[in-house]
C-alpha positions in Angstrom: 217.4 141.8 -47.7 217.9 140.0 -43.9 217.6 142.5 -41.7 214.3 143.4 -42.8 212.7 140.9 -43.4 213.6 140.2 -39.3 212.5 143.8 -38.5 209.2 142.4 -40.1 209.3 138.9 -38.2 210.2 140.7 -34.9 207.7 143.0 -35.2 204.8 140.5 -35.6 205.8 138.3 -32.9 205.7 141.4 -30.5 202.2 142.2 -31.8 201.4 138.3 -31.1 202.9 138.6 -27.8 200.3 142.2 -27.0 197.7 140.2 -27.7 198.1 137.8 -25.6 198.7 140.2 -22.8 195.8 142.6 -23.7 193.4 140.3 -24.2 194.1 137.5 -21.7 194.0 134.5 -24.0 195.6 131.3 -23.3 195.2 128.2 -24.3 196.6 124.4 -22.7 196.2 121.2 -24.6 197.5 118.2 -23.8 197.0 114.2 -25.7 196.9 111.0 -24.4 198.3 109.2 -27.7 196.5 105.8 -26.7 193.2 104.8 -24.7 193.5 101.3 -25.0 193.9 100.7 -28.8 190.9 102.1 -29.5 191.4 105.9 -29.4 193.2 109.2 -28.7 191.6 111.2 -25.6 192.2 115.4 -26.2 191.7 117.7 -23.6 191.7 121.5 -23.6 190.8 124.2 -21.7 190.8 127.8 -22.4 190.3 131.0 -21.3 189.5 134.1 -23.0 188.3 137.8 -21.9 186.0 139.5 -22.2 184.0 143.2 -20.4 183.2 143.1 -17.7 183.5 139.5 -18.2 185.9 136.5 -19.1 184.9 132.7 -20.0 187.1 129.4 -19.1 186.1 126.6 -21.6 186.8 123.1 -21.5 186.8 120.3 -24.3 186.9 116.4 -23.8 187.4 114.9 -27.0 187.9 111.1 -28.7 190.1 111.5 -32.0 192.0 109.5 -34.2 189.5 107.9 -34.6 186.9 109.5 -32.5 184.4 106.9 -31.0 181.1 107.7 -29.3 182.1 107.2 -25.4 180.3 105.8 -22.7 181.2 108.9 -20.8 183.1 111.7 -21.8 183.6 114.8 -19.5 185.2 115.8 -16.3 185.5 114.3 -12.9 186.2 118.3 -11.6 186.4 121.8 -13.1 188.0 124.7 -11.1 188.0 127.8 -12.3 189.0 130.7 -10.4 190.1 134.3 -10.5 193.1 136.1 -8.4 194.2 139.4 -7.7 198.2 138.9 -7.4 197.8 135.6 -5.1 194.7 136.0 -3.7 191.8 134.4 -5.3 189.0 136.8 -5.5 186.4 134.2 -6.9 186.1 130.3 -7.4 184.0 127.7 -8.8 184.2 124.2 -8.0 182.1 121.9 -10.6 182.0 118.4 -9.7 182.4 115.8 -11.8 180.1 115.6 -15.2 179.9 113.3 -17.9 178.1 112.8 -21.7 176.6 109.2 -22.4 177.9 108.1 -26.1 179.1 110.8 -28.1 182.9 112.1 -29.0 183.0 115.4 -27.9 182.0 117.3 -24.1 182.2 120.6 -24.0 181.4 123.3 -21.1 181.6 126.8 -20.5 182.1 129.0 -17.1 181.3 132.7 -17.1 183.3 134.6 -14.6 182.6 138.5 -13.4 185.5 140.3 -13.1 186.0 141.4 -9.5 187.6 144.3 -8.7 190.9 144.3 -8.5 193.7 147.3 -7.7 196.9 144.7 -8.8 197.1 142.0 -11.8 194.2 139.8 -12.3 194.6 136.5 -13.3 192.3 133.5 -14.7 193.1 130.0 -13.9 191.5 127.2 -15.3 191.7 123.7 -14.0 190.9 119.9 -13.2 190.9 116.4 -14.4 189.1 115.1 -17.7 187.0 111.7 -17.6 187.0 109.2 -20.5 185.3 105.7 -20.0 184.4 102.7 -22.5 183.6 99.5 -21.3 185.4 97.4 -20.0 188.2 99.3 -19.5 189.1 101.7 -16.9 188.6 105.0 -16.6 191.1 107.5 -17.7 191.4 110.9 -16.1 193.7 113.9 -17.6 195.2 117.0 -15.2 195.1 120.0 -17.0 195.8 123.7 -15.7 195.9 126.7 -18.1 198.2 128.0 -15.1 197.9 132.0 -14.0 196.8 133.4 -17.3 196.5 137.9 -17.0 193.1 139.2 -17.4 193.1 142.9 -17.7 
C-alpha cells in the first residue's frame, strides 16, 4: 500500500513539474513583515506563458491590515526576454504609483522573439510603499530566468 501511494505522489509531482516546464509559469513572492508597525508590505511578480505572447505581472499590496497608503506601486520595473544568455527584448518602466489605495497591479505583455535555443523571461525591480510621515520602503524582487517555450 505504501509503495502504491508513493508512486501516485511521485506521478503527481512529475505532472506538476512538467506543467511548470512546459507552460513557463513561475512566481516570486516576498513580504516585509512590518512597515513601521502599521501594515505588512507584500510584493509579488509572476510570469505566465501564452502564445504568441507571454505576460509579466506585478502586485504591490498592503495587507494585515490592509490600509490605503499614500503611495503604492513600483519605483522601477524591467521585463526582459532572453535567448540563452542574450537579451532579445527588454522593456524598462520608470516608477508608477497609485494614491490612497491598498493595491497596485500592472501587467506587461511581451511578444515572443525568434529563438533557436532556450527562451527565458525575467521580471525584476523595486516595489514602492509610502505612508506619511514614514520613509519609503523599496522591496527588490526578481523572478530569475523563467523558461518560456
